[in-house]
PDB file of N, CA, C and O in Angstrom:
ATOM      1  N   MET A   1      10.980  20.887 -19.386  1.00  0.00           N
ATOM      2  CA  MET A   1      10.722  20.546 -17.941  1.00  0.00           C
ATOM      3  C   MET A   1       9.542  19.554 -17.811  1.00  0.00           C
ATOM      4  O   MET A   1       9.463  18.681 -16.947  1.00  0.00           O
ATOM      5  N   PHE A   2       8.581  19.819 -18.841  1.00  0.00           N
ATOM      6  CA  PHE A   2       7.423  18.995 -18.635  1.00  0.00           C
ATOM      7  C   PHE A   2       7.646  17.423 -18.677  1.00  0.00           C
ATOM      8  O   PHE A   2       7.050  16.661 -17.915  1.00  0.00           O
ATOM      9  N   PRO A   3       8.639  16.969 -19.723  1.00  0.00           N
ATOM     10  CA  PRO A   3       8.817  15.581 -19.846  1.00  0.00           C
ATOM     11  C   PRO A   3       9.442  15.166 -18.403  1.00  0.00           C
ATOM     12  O   PRO A   3       9.013  14.126 -17.902  1.00  0.00           O
ATOM     13  N   ILE A   4      10.267  15.791 -17.818  1.00  0.00           N
ATOM     14  CA  ILE A   4      10.905  15.443 -16.550  1.00  0.00           C
ATOM     15  C   ILE A   4       9.796  15.137 -15.568  1.00  0.00           C
ATOM     16  O   ILE A   4       9.808  14.110 -14.890  1.00  0.00           O
ATOM     17  N   LEU A   5       8.849  16.032 -15.504  1.00  0.00           N
ATOM     18  CA  LEU A   5       7.812  16.093 -14.529  1.00  0.00           C
ATOM     19  C   LEU A   5       6.840  14.768 -14.709  1.00  0.00           C
ATOM     20  O   LEU A   5       6.416  14.170 -13.720  1.00  0.00           O
ATOM     21  N   MET A   6       6.573  14.421 -15.861  1.00  0.00           N
ATOM     22  CA  MET A   6       5.892  13.489 -16.198  1.00  0.00           C
ATOM     23  C   MET A   6       6.444  12.200 -16.089  1.00  0.00           C
ATOM     24  O   MET A   6       5.692  11.233 -15.963  1.00  0.00           O
ATOM     25  N   ALA A   7       7.786  12.055 -16.127  1.00  0.00           N
ATOM     26  CA  ALA A   7       8.674  10.833 -15.968  1.00  0.00           C
ATOM     27  C   ALA A   7       8.645  10.682 -14.551  1.00  0.00           C
ATOM     28  O   ALA A   7       8.617   9.524 -14.134  1.00  0.00           O
ATOM     29  N   VAL A   8       8.646  11.734 -13.620  1.00  0.00           N
ATOM     30  CA  VAL A   8       8.781  11.480 -12.272  1.00  0.00           C
ATOM     31  C   VAL A   8       7.384  11.132 -11.647  1.00  0.00           C
ATOM     32  O   VAL A   8       7.338  10.513 -10.584  1.00  0.00           O
ATOM     33  N   ILE A   9       6.255  11.523 -12.298  1.00  0.00           N
ATOM     34  CA  ILE A   9       4.931  11.263 -11.919  1.00  0.00           C
ATOM     35  C   ILE A   9       4.852   9.792 -12.222  1.00  0.00           C
ATOM     36  O   ILE A   9       4.506   9.012 -11.335  1.00  0.00           O
ATOM     37  N   ILE A  10       5.166   9.359 -13.477  1.00  0.00           N
ATOM     38  CA  ILE A  10       5.017   7.977 -13.674  1.00  0.00           C
ATOM     39  C   ILE A  10       5.711   7.084 -12.912  1.00  0.00           C
ATOM     40  O   ILE A  10       5.157   6.046 -12.550  1.00  0.00           O
ATOM     41  N   LEU A  11       7.123   7.390 -12.536  1.00  0.00           N
ATOM     42  CA  LEU A  11       7.802   6.613 -11.807  1.00  0.00           C
ATOM     43  C   LEU A  11       7.309   6.548 -10.471  1.00  0.00           C
ATOM     44  O   LEU A  11       7.336   5.461  -9.895  1.00  0.00           O
ATOM     45  N   VAL A  12       6.835   7.624  -9.862  1.00  0.00           N
ATOM     46  CA  VAL A  12       6.139   7.504  -8.389  1.00  0.00           C
ATOM     47  C   VAL A  12       4.870   6.475  -8.503  1.00  0.00           C
ATOM     48  O   VAL A  12       4.672   5.563  -7.700  1.00  0.00           O
ATOM     49  N   SER A  13       4.156   6.730  -9.477  1.00  0.00           N
ATOM     50  CA  SER A  13       2.881   5.736  -9.482  1.00  0.00           C
ATOM     51  C   SER A  13       3.472   4.439  -9.734  1.00  0.00           C
ATOM     52  O   SER A  13       3.130   3.531  -8.976  1.00  0.00           O
ATOM     53  N   ILE A  14       4.244   4.200 -10.603  1.00  0.00           N
ATOM     54  CA  ILE A  14       4.776   2.594 -10.560  1.00  0.00           C
ATOM     55  C   ILE A  14       5.329   2.123  -9.249  1.00  0.00           C
ATOM     56  O   ILE A  14       5.097   0.967  -8.895  1.00  0.00           O
ATOM     57  N   ILE A  15       6.093   2.987  -8.446  1.00  0.00           N
ATOM     58  CA  ILE A  15       6.441   2.645  -7.141  1.00  0.00           C
ATOM     59  C   ILE A  15       5.401   2.418  -6.202  1.00  0.00           C
ATOM     60  O   ILE A  15       5.487   1.598  -5.289  1.00  0.00           O
ATOM     61  N   ALA A  16       4.145   3.344  -6.485  1.00  0.00           N
ATOM     62  CA  ALA A  16       2.996   3.035  -5.483  1.00  0.00           C
ATOM     63  C   ALA A  16       2.347   1.845  -5.911  1.00  0.00           C
ATOM     64  O   ALA A  16       1.830   1.199  -4.999  1.00  0.00           O
ATOM     65  N   LEU A  17       2.240   1.384  -7.068  1.00  0.00           N
ATOM     66  CA  LEU A  17       1.570   0.075  -7.730  1.00  0.00           C
ATOM     67  C   LEU A  17       2.510  -1.026  -7.027  1.00  0.00           C
ATOM     68  O   LEU A  17       1.933  -1.892  -6.369  1.00  0.00           O
ATOM     69  N   VAL A  18       3.698  -1.055  -7.102  1.00  0.00           N
ATOM     70  CA  VAL A  18       4.857  -2.048  -6.584  1.00  0.00           C
ATOM     71  C   VAL A  18       4.415  -2.113  -4.911  1.00  0.00           C
ATOM     72  O   VAL A  18       4.066  -3.165  -4.376  1.00  0.00           O
ATOM     73  N   GLY A  19       4.469  -1.227  -4.428  1.00  0.00           N
ATOM     74  CA  GLY A  19       4.047  -0.929  -2.913  1.00  0.00           C
ATOM     75  C   GLY A  19       2.879  -1.742  -2.466  1.00  0.00           C
ATOM     76  O   GLY A  19       2.816  -2.442  -1.455  1.00  0.00           O
ATOM     77  N   THR A  20       1.860  -1.522  -3.478  1.00  0.00           N
ATOM     78  CA  THR A  20       0.521  -1.987  -3.187  1.00  0.00           C
ATOM     79  C   THR A  20       0.591  -3.469  -3.379  1.00  0.00           C
ATOM     80  O   THR A  20       0.012  -4.135  -2.521  1.00  0.00           O
ATOM     81  N   LEU A  21       1.151  -4.060  -4.277  1.00  0.00           N
ATOM     82  CA  LEU A  21       1.285  -5.230  -4.654  1.00  0.00           C
ATOM     83  C   LEU A  21       2.087  -6.260  -3.400  1.00  0.00           C
ATOM     84  O   LEU A  21       1.818  -7.397  -3.012  1.00  0.00           O
ATOM     85  N   TYR A  22       2.993  -5.443  -3.064  1.00  0.00           N
ATOM     86  CA  TYR A  22       4.103  -6.005  -1.929  1.00  0.00           C
ATOM     87  C   TYR A  22       3.086  -6.105  -0.673  1.00  0.00           C
ATOM     88  O   TYR A  22       3.096  -7.149  -0.021  1.00  0.00           O
ATOM     89  N   VAL A  23       2.324  -5.195  -0.360  1.00  0.00           N
ATOM     90  CA  VAL A  23       1.321  -5.233   0.819  1.00  0.00           C
ATOM     91  C   VAL A  23       0.394  -6.434   0.679  1.00  0.00           C
ATOM     92  O   VAL A  23       0.229  -7.313   1.525  1.00  0.00           O
ATOM     93  N   GLY A  24      -0.163  -6.346  -0.467  1.00  0.00           N
ATOM     94  CA  GLY A  24      -1.313  -7.337  -0.744  1.00  0.00           C
ATOM     95  C   GLY A  24      -0.706  -8.722  -0.641  1.00  0.00           C
ATOM     96  O   GLY A  24      -1.412  -9.599  -0.145  1.00  0.00           O
ATOM     97  N   ARG A  25       0.484  -9.017  -1.038  1.00  0.00           N
ATOM     98  CA  ARG A  25       1.073 -10.184  -1.196  1.00  0.00           C
ATOM     99  C   ARG A  25       1.515 -10.637   0.424  1.00  0.00           C
ATOM    100  O   ARG A  25       1.459 -11.803   0.814  1.00  0.00           O
ATOM    101  N   ASN A  26       1.894  -9.653   1.146  1.00  0.00           N
ATOM    102  CA  ASN A  26       2.207 -10.011   2.566  1.00  0.00           C
ATOM    103  C   ASN A  26       0.977 -10.455   3.308  1.00  0.00           C
ATOM    104  O   ASN A  26       0.998 -11.397   4.101  1.00  0.00           O
ATOM    105  N   VAL A  27      -0.069  -9.767   3.034  1.00  0.00           N
ATOM    106  CA  VAL A  27      -1.400 -10.018   3.905  1.00  0.00           C
ATOM    107  C   VAL A  27      -1.993 -11.295   3.392  1.00  0.00           C
ATOM    108  O   VAL A  27      -2.701 -11.973   4.136  1.00  0.00           O
ATOM    109  N   ASN A  28      -1.721 -11.688   2.057  1.00  0.00           N
ATOM    110  CA  ASN A  28      -2.115 -13.030   1.787  1.00  0.00           C
ATOM    111  C   ASN A  28      -1.391 -14.132   2.354  1.00  0.00           C
ATOM    112  O   ASN A  28      -1.929 -15.106   2.880  1.00  0.00           O
ATOM    113  N   GLN A  29      -0.084 -13.942   2.225  1.00  0.00           N
ATOM    114  CA  GLN A  29       0.860 -14.803   2.916  1.00  0.00           C
ATOM    115  C   GLN A  29       0.551 -15.274   4.448  1.00  0.00           C
ATOM    116  O   GLN A  29       0.524 -16.414   4.913  1.00  0.00           O
ATOM    117  N   THR A  30       0.293 -13.832   5.164  1.00  0.00           N
ATOM    118  CA  THR A  30       0.075 -14.011   6.605  1.00  0.00           C
ATOM    119  C   THR A  30      -1.436 -14.749   6.765  1.00  0.00           C
ATOM    120  O   THR A  30      -1.595 -15.583   7.657  1.00  0.00           O
ATOM    121  N   ILE A  31      -2.358 -14.450   5.995  1.00  0.00           N
ATOM    122  CA  ILE A  31      -3.694 -15.275   6.248  1.00  0.00           C
ATOM    123  C   ILE A  31      -3.407 -16.736   5.714  1.00  0.00           C
ATOM    124  O   ILE A  31      -4.061 -17.585   6.319  1.00  0.00           O
ATOM    125  N   ALA A  32      -2.697 -17.154   4.860  1.00  0.00           N
ATOM    126  CA  ALA A  32      -2.425 -18.434   4.400  1.00  0.00           C
ATOM    127  C   ALA A  32      -1.664 -19.201   5.695  1.00  0.00           C
ATOM    128  O   ALA A  32      -1.983 -20.334   6.054  1.00  0.00           O
ATOM    129  N   LYS A  33      -0.682 -18.457   6.292  1.00  0.00           N
ATOM    130  CA  LYS A  33       0.061 -19.236   7.256  1.00  0.00           C
ATOM    131  C   LYS A  33      -0.936 -19.311   8.364  1.00  0.00           C
ATOM    132  O   LYS A  33      -1.054 -20.417   8.892  1.00  0.00           O
ATOM    133  N   TYR A  34      -1.723 -18.272   8.840  1.00  0.00           N
ATOM    134  CA  TYR A  34      -2.534 -18.656  10.038  1.00  0.00           C
ATOM    135  C   TYR A  34      -3.642 -19.830   9.594  1.00  0.00           C
ATOM    136  O   TYR A  34      -3.904 -20.711  10.414  1.00  0.00           O
ATOM    137  N   GLU A  35      -4.169 -19.827   8.523  1.00  0.00           N
ATOM    138  CA  GLU A  35      -4.919 -20.941   8.133  1.00  0.00           C
ATOM    139  C   GLU A  35      -4.450 -22.185   8.122  1.00  0.00           C
ATOM    140  O   GLU A  35      -5.127 -23.134   8.518  1.00  0.00           O
ATOM    141  N   SER A  36      -3.155 -22.306   7.633  1.00  0.00           N
ATOM    142  CA  SER A  36      -2.508 -23.650   7.610  1.00  0.00           C
ATOM    143  C   SER A  36      -2.134 -24.194   9.115  1.00  0.00           C
ATOM    144  O   SER A  36      -2.043 -25.409   9.286  1.00  0.00           O
ATOM    145  N   GLU A  37      -1.934 -23.348  10.125  1.00  0.00           N
ATOM    146  CA  GLU A  37      -1.585 -23.725  11.326  1.00  0.00           C
ATOM    147  C   GLU A  37      -2.935 -23.812  12.149  1.00  0.00           C
ATOM    148  O   GLU A  37      -2.860 -24.223  13.307  1.00  0.00           O
ATOM    149  N   GLY A  38      -4.113 -23.466  11.647  1.00  0.00           N
ATOM    150  CA  GLY A  38      -5.358 -23.743  12.560  1.00  0.00           C
ATOM    151  C   GLY A  38      -5.225 -22.720  13.769  1.00  0.00           C
ATOM    152  O   GLY A  38      -4.197 -22.173  14.168  1.00  0.00           O
ATOM    153  N   TYR A  39      -6.421 -22.607  14.213  1.00  0.00           N
ATOM    154  CA  TYR A  39      -6.860 -21.832  15.167  1.00  0.00           C
ATOM    155  C   TYR A  39      -7.491 -22.384  16.488  1.00  0.00           C
ATOM    156  O   TYR A  39      -8.327 -23.288  16.486  1.00  0.00           O
ATOM    157  N   SER A  40      -7.022 -21.767  17.620  1.00  0.00           N
ATOM    158  CA  SER A  40      -7.613 -22.637  18.872  1.00  0.00           C
ATOM    159  C   SER A  40      -9.156 -21.994  19.058  1.00  0.00           C
ATOM    160  O   SER A  40      -9.959 -22.524  19.826  1.00  0.00           O
ATOM    161  N   SER A  41      -9.428 -21.005  18.409  1.00  0.00           N
ATOM    162  CA  SER A  41     -10.775 -20.635  18.438  1.00  0.00           C
ATOM    163  C   SER A  41     -11.102 -19.579  17.535  1.00  0.00           C
ATOM    164  O   SER A  41     -10.225 -18.867  17.044  1.00  0.00           O
ATOM    165  N   ALA A  42     -12.453 -19.421  17.261  1.00  0.00           N
ATOM    166  CA  ALA A  42     -12.896 -18.562  16.070  1.00  0.00           C
ATOM    167  C   ALA A  42     -12.791 -17.266  16.404  1.00  0.00           C
ATOM    168  O   ALA A  42     -12.799 -16.442  15.490  1.00  0.00           O
ATOM    169  N   GLU A  43     -12.667 -16.805  17.838  1.00  0.00           N
ATOM    170  CA  GLU A  43     -12.593 -15.384  18.194  1.00  0.00           C
ATOM    171  C   GLU A  43     -11.111 -14.889  17.852  1.00  0.00           C
ATOM    172  O   GLU A  43     -10.901 -13.755  17.420  1.00  0.00           O
ATOM    173  N   GLU A  44     -10.091 -15.835  18.083  1.00  0.00           N
ATOM    174  CA  GLU A  44      -8.651 -15.821  17.809  1.00  0.00           C
ATOM    175  C   GLU A  44      -8.475 -15.554  16.295  1.00  0.00           C
ATOM    176  O   GLU A  44      -7.694 -14.669  15.945  1.00  0.00           O
ATOM    177  N   ALA A  45      -9.052 -16.158  15.526  1.00  0.00           N
ATOM    178  CA  ALA A  45      -8.931 -16.135  13.944  1.00  0.00           C
ATOM    179  C   ALA A  45      -9.525 -14.827  13.499  1.00  0.00           C
ATOM    180  O   ALA A  45      -8.944 -14.218  12.600  1.00  0.00           O
ATOM    181  N   ALA A  46     -10.705 -14.293  14.072  1.00  0.00           N
ATOM    182  CA  ALA A  46     -11.204 -13.131  13.594  1.00  0.00           C
ATOM    183  C   ALA A  46     -10.191 -11.880  14.168  1.00  0.00           C
ATOM    184  O   ALA A  46     -10.023 -10.894  13.452  1.00  0.00           O
ATOM    185  N   SER A  47      -9.626 -11.963  15.298  1.00  0.00           N
ATOM    186  CA  SER A  47      -8.839 -11.019  15.792  1.00  0.00           C
ATOM    187  C   SER A  47      -7.556 -11.031  15.026  1.00  0.00           C
ATOM    188  O   SER A  47      -7.014  -9.925  15.002  1.00  0.00           O
ATOM    189  N   LEU A  48      -6.930 -11.972  14.398  1.00  0.00           N
ATOM    190  CA  LEU A  48      -5.674 -11.790  13.657  1.00  0.00           C
ATOM    191  C   LEU A  48      -5.910 -11.393  12.404  1.00  0.00           C
ATOM    192  O   LEU A  48      -5.009 -10.842  11.771  1.00  0.00           O
ATOM    193  N   GLN A  49      -7.355 -11.645  11.759  1.00  0.00           N
ATOM    194  CA  GLN A  49      -7.614 -11.143  10.448  1.00  0.00           C
ATOM    195  C   GLN A  49      -7.883  -9.703  10.510  1.00  0.00           C
ATOM    196  O   GLN A  49      -7.667  -8.920   9.585  1.00  0.00           O
ATOM    197  N   ASP A  50      -8.388  -9.389  11.702  1.00  0.00           N
ATOM    198  CA  ASP A  50      -8.873  -7.986  11.777  1.00  0.00           C
ATOM    199  C   ASP A  50      -7.489  -7.063  11.819  1.00  0.00           C
ATOM    200  O   ASP A  50      -7.311  -6.035  11.166  1.00  0.00           O
ATOM    201  N   HIS A  51      -6.681  -7.597  12.620  1.00  0.00           N
ATOM    202  CA  HIS A  51      -5.211  -6.824  12.658  1.00  0.00           C
ATOM    203  C   HIS A  51      -4.507  -6.744  11.437  1.00  0.00           C
ATOM    204  O   HIS A  51      -3.764  -5.793  11.195  1.00  0.00           O
ATOM    205  N   GLY A  52      -4.702  -7.748  10.590  1.00  0.00           N
ATOM    206  CA  GLY A  52      -4.008  -7.736   9.356  1.00  0.00           C
ATOM    207  C   GLY A  52      -4.427  -6.764   8.249  1.00  0.00           C
ATOM    208  O   GLY A  52      -3.680  -6.231   7.429  1.00  0.00           O
ATOM    209  N   LYS A  53      -5.901  -6.611   8.380  1.00  0.00           N
ATOM    210  CA  LYS A  53      -6.699  -5.701   7.659  1.00  0.00           C
ATOM    211  C   LYS A  53      -6.372  -4.089   8.093  1.00  0.00           C
ATOM    212  O   LYS A  53      -6.329  -3.181   7.263  1.00  0.00           O
ATOM    213  N   LYS A  54      -6.184  -3.936   9.323  1.00  0.00           N
ATOM    214  CA  LYS A  54      -5.939  -2.657   9.839  1.00  0.00           C
ATOM    215  C   LYS A  54      -4.369  -2.283   9.450  1.00  0.00           C
ATOM    216  O   LYS A  54      -4.019  -1.146   9.132  1.00  0.00           O
ATOM    217  N   THR A  55      -3.615  -3.253   9.516  1.00  0.00           N
ATOM    218  CA  THR A  55      -2.213  -2.960   9.016  1.00  0.00           C
ATOM    219  C   THR A  55      -1.983  -2.742   7.651  1.00  0.00           C
ATOM    220  O   THR A  55      -1.280  -1.790   7.313  1.00  0.00           O
ATOM    221  N   SER A  56      -2.527  -3.567   6.740  1.00  0.00           N
ATOM    222  CA  SER A  56      -2.410  -3.173   5.476  1.00  0.00           C
ATOM    223  C   SER A  56      -3.048  -1.857   5.077  1.00  0.00           C
ATOM    224  O   SER A  56      -2.475  -1.045   4.350  1.00  0.00           O
ATOM    225  N   PHE A  57      -4.361  -1.666   5.628  1.00  0.00           N
ATOM    226  CA  PHE A  57      -4.928  -0.395   5.327  1.00  0.00           C
ATOM    227  C   PHE A  57      -3.928   0.808   5.627  1.00  0.00           C
ATOM    228  O   PHE A  57      -3.662   1.651   4.770  1.00  0.00           O
ATOM    229  N   ARG A  58      -3.488   0.817   6.688  1.00  0.00           N
ATOM    230  CA  ARG A  58      -2.421   1.872   7.186  1.00  0.00           C
ATOM    231  C   ARG A  58      -1.446   1.791   6.239  1.00  0.00           C
ATOM    232  O   ARG A  58      -1.254   2.877   5.692  1.00  0.00           O
ATOM    233  N   LEU A  59      -0.784   0.934   5.859  1.00  0.00           N
ATOM    234  CA  LEU A  59       0.476   1.145   4.812  1.00  0.00           C
ATOM    235  C   LEU A  59       0.038   1.322   3.358  1.00  0.00           C
ATOM    236  O   LEU A  59       0.860   1.733   2.539  1.00  0.00           O
ATOM    237  N   LEU A  60      -1.150   1.048   3.014  1.00  0.00           N
ATOM    238  CA  LEU A  60      -1.761   1.581   1.737  1.00  0.00           C
ATOM    239  C   LEU A  60      -2.232   3.073   1.751  1.00  0.00           C
ATOM    240  O   LEU A  60      -2.260   3.774   0.739  1.00  0.00           O
ATOM    241  N   ALA A  61      -2.550   3.431   2.834  1.00  0.00           N
ATOM    242  CA  ALA A  61      -2.836   4.815   3.115  1.00  0.00           C
ATOM    243  C   ALA A  61      -1.723   5.608   3.064  1.00  0.00           C
ATOM    244  O   ALA A  61      -1.810   6.643   2.403  1.00  0.00           O
ATOM    245  N   ILE A  62      -0.621   5.330   3.660  1.00  0.00           N
ATOM    246  CA  ILE A  62       0.604   6.054   3.613  1.00  0.00           C
ATOM    247  C   ILE A  62       1.263   5.874   2.195  1.00  0.00           C
ATOM    248  O   ILE A  62       1.759   6.859   1.649  1.00  0.00           O
ATOM    249  N   ILE A  63       1.281   4.712   1.622  1.00  0.00           N
ATOM    250  CA  ILE A  63       1.902   4.725   0.075  1.00  0.00           C
ATOM    251  C   ILE A  63       0.983   5.659  -0.893  1.00  0.00           C
ATOM    252  O   ILE A  63       1.562   6.277  -1.787  1.00  0.00           O
ATOM    253  N   TYR A  64      -0.158   5.759  -0.776  1.00  0.00           N
ATOM    254  CA  TYR A  64      -1.083   6.570  -1.687  1.00  0.00           C
ATOM    255  C   TYR A  64      -1.199   8.011  -1.080  1.00  0.00           C
ATOM    256  O   TYR A  64      -1.721   8.840  -1.827  1.00  0.00           O
ATOM    257  N   GLY A  65      -0.844   8.388   0.005  1.00  0.00           N
ATOM    258  CA  GLY A  65      -0.713   9.689   0.601  1.00  0.00           C
ATOM    259  C   GLY A  65       0.630  10.241   0.232  1.00  0.00           C
ATOM    260  O   GLY A  65       0.729  11.447   0.004  1.00  0.00           O
ATOM    261  N   VAL A  66       1.466   9.607   0.171  1.00  0.00           N
ATOM    262  CA  VAL A  66       2.910  10.041  -0.205  1.00  0.00           C
ATOM    263  C   VAL A  66       2.855  10.405  -1.964  1.00  0.00           C
ATOM    264  O   VAL A  66       3.323  11.416  -2.489  1.00  0.00           O
ATOM    265  N   THR A  67       2.234   9.411  -2.570  1.00  0.00           N
ATOM    266  CA  THR A  67       1.993   9.660  -3.929  1.00  0.00           C
ATOM    267  C   THR A  67       1.289  10.734  -4.546  1.00  0.00           C
ATOM    268  O   THR A  67       1.571  11.296  -5.604  1.00  0.00           O
ATOM    269  N   PHE A  68       0.323  10.963  -3.756  1.00  0.00           N
ATOM    270  CA  PHE A  68      -0.528  12.088  -3.926  1.00  0.00           C
ATOM    271  C   PHE A  68       0.003  13.453  -3.765  1.00  0.00           C
ATOM    272  O   PHE A  68      -0.161  14.385  -4.552  1.00  0.00           O
ATOM    273  N   LEU A  69       0.742  13.465  -2.511  1.00  0.00           N
ATOM    274  CA  LEU A  69       1.524  14.592  -2.172  1.00  0.00           C
ATOM    275  C   LEU A  69       2.626  15.065  -3.098  1.00  0.00           C
ATOM    276  O   LEU A  69       2.841  16.257  -3.315  1.00  0.00           O
ATOM    277  N   ILE A  70       3.333  14.034  -3.647  1.00  0.00           N
ATOM    278  CA  ILE A  70       4.198  14.137  -4.567  1.00  0.00           C
ATOM    279  C   ILE A  70       3.677  14.660  -5.940  1.00  0.00           C
ATOM    280  O   ILE A  70       4.269  15.570  -6.521  1.00  0.00           O
ATOM    281  N   ALA A  71       2.466  14.020  -6.492  1.00  0.00           N
ATOM    282  CA  ALA A  71       2.018  14.663  -7.463  1.00  0.00           C
ATOM    283  C   ALA A  71       1.234  16.089  -7.501  1.00  0.00           C
ATOM    284  O   ALA A  71       1.016  16.727  -8.532  1.00  0.00           O
ATOM    285  N   ILE A  72       0.868  16.454  -6.239  1.00  0.00           N
ATOM    286  CA  ILE A  72       0.520  17.798  -6.023  1.00  0.00           C
ATOM    287  C   ILE A  72       1.718  18.796  -6.088  1.00  0.00           C
ATOM    288  O   ILE A  72       1.643  19.853  -6.714  1.00  0.00           O
ATOM    289  N   ILE A  73       2.709  18.439  -5.475  1.00  0.00           N
ATOM    290  CA  ILE A  73       4.091  19.262  -5.564  1.00  0.00           C
ATOM    291  C   ILE A  73       4.585  19.263  -6.748  1.00  0.00           C
ATOM    292  O   ILE A  73       5.089  20.335  -7.082  1.00  0.00           O
ATOM    293  N   LEU A  74       4.622  18.203  -7.699  1.00  0.00           N
ATOM    294  CA  LEU A  74       5.024  18.609  -9.075  1.00  0.00           C
ATOM    295  C   LEU A  74       4.103  19.256  -9.883  1.00  0.00           C
ATOM    296  O   LEU A  74       4.567  20.092 -10.657  1.00  0.00           O
ATOM    297  N   THR A  75       2.875  19.062  -9.885  1.00  0.00           N
ATOM    298  CA  THR A  75       2.124  19.889 -10.490  1.00  0.00           C
ATOM    299  C   THR A  75       2.206  21.354 -10.059  1.00  0.00           C
ATOM    300  O   THR A  75       2.028  22.218 -10.917  1.00  0.00           O
ATOM    301  N   ALA A  76       2.449  21.679  -8.855  1.00  0.00           N
ATOM    302  CA  ALA A  76       2.515  23.072  -8.310  1.00  0.00           C
ATOM    303  C   ALA A  76       3.958  23.612  -9.053  1.00  0.00           C
ATOM    304  O   ALA A  76       4.095  24.779  -9.421  1.00  0.00           O
ATOM    305  N   ILE A  77       4.810  22.761  -9.179  1.00  0.00           N
ATOM    306  CA  ILE A  77       5.939  23.395  -9.773  1.00  0.00           C
ATOM    307  C   ILE A  77       5.883  23.532 -11.350  1.00  0.00           C
ATOM    308  O   ILE A  77       6.560  24.373 -11.940  1.00  0.00           O
ATOM    309  N   PHE A  78       4.991  22.609 -12.021  1.00  0.00           N
ATOM    310  CA  PHE A  78       4.902  22.918 -13.552  1.00  0.00           C
ATOM    311  C   PHE A  78       3.994  24.300 -13.695  1.00  0.00           C
ATOM    312  O   PHE A  78       4.264  25.142 -14.551  1.00  0.00           O
ATOM    313  N   ILE A  79       3.026  24.426 -12.882  1.00  0.00           N
ATOM    314  CA  ILE A  79       2.078  25.463 -13.043  1.00  0.00           C
ATOM    315  C   ILE A  79       2.967  26.858 -12.653  1.00  0.00           C
ATOM    316  O   ILE A  79       2.846  27.885 -13.321  1.00  0.00           O
ATOM    317  N   PHE A  80       3.702  26.779 -11.705  1.00  0.00           N
ATOM    318  CA  PHE A  80       4.318  28.072 -11.291  1.00  0.00           C
ATOM    319  C   PHE A  80       5.875  28.039 -11.495  1.00  0.00           C
ATOM    320  O   PHE A  80       6.556  29.023 -11.206  1.00  0.00           O
TER     321      PHE A  80
END
């Protein structure tokens, strides 16, 4: 049973890493798109960047929260 749990934890960690890279790539593409289009004002630029940071933080928090929850559940299964 132990090797199966370790395999699941490793798989979930890899999925979390891929999700993190995906979110980071999307944020970078969004910033590059807005920079290439230009802004009408500095206030608009700051607003768009702030929105991107909040969105990416929320997605990363969800990814790592689910990963942590699954790791806790698998550890509890292993102990009991």
